[in-house]
Structures are given as structure tokens and as C-alpha cells.
C-alpha positions, 0 to 999 in steps of 0.5 A: 671594559666595564662590558663585560663585568656586567653581563656576567653580573646579569648571567649568574644563576639567581641562588635556589636554595637555603640553608636552615640555621637553628639560632638561639634566642629566648622567647618573647618577654623573657629578657631580663631587664637590667637596673637603669642609671641616670648620669648628668652633668650639673650647672657647677660641673658635677658628675652624678650618677643615680642623684649620688655625686661622682665627680666634683669638677669645678668648669670644664679645665676640670675634666682636662685632667680625667682625660 
């Protein structure tokens, strides 16, 4: 049963043509750099973004309410 599919794959001709596709793109170095964010969680459980406290949760139990 496996012989016929294997023979078909072996005897199939390789593609000899290609299709030119002109995709819109940006040149090197023209990409705009976005602002970066730094997110951290300290030992007390406070979540900070770029140094500003976003959420202050006491321990892991406080995070269960966020989900």
C-alpha cells in the first residue's frame, strides 16, 4: 500500500517556474522604534510599569482577584 504513494512522490516532476511577488516593505533603518516599557514585580507584590506602581497586591492571594 505504501509503495504507490512513494513512487508517485518520486516520479512527480520538480517545479521549474517561479512567481515574482512584489511585496511592500520598508528599507533598512526606516523602521520606527516604539517606546519601551519595563514591567517588574517586587517582593511585596506591587506591579510596576516604568517605575510607577500599577497594582499593589499583598501576596499571591491578591492576584487571584485579577484573573
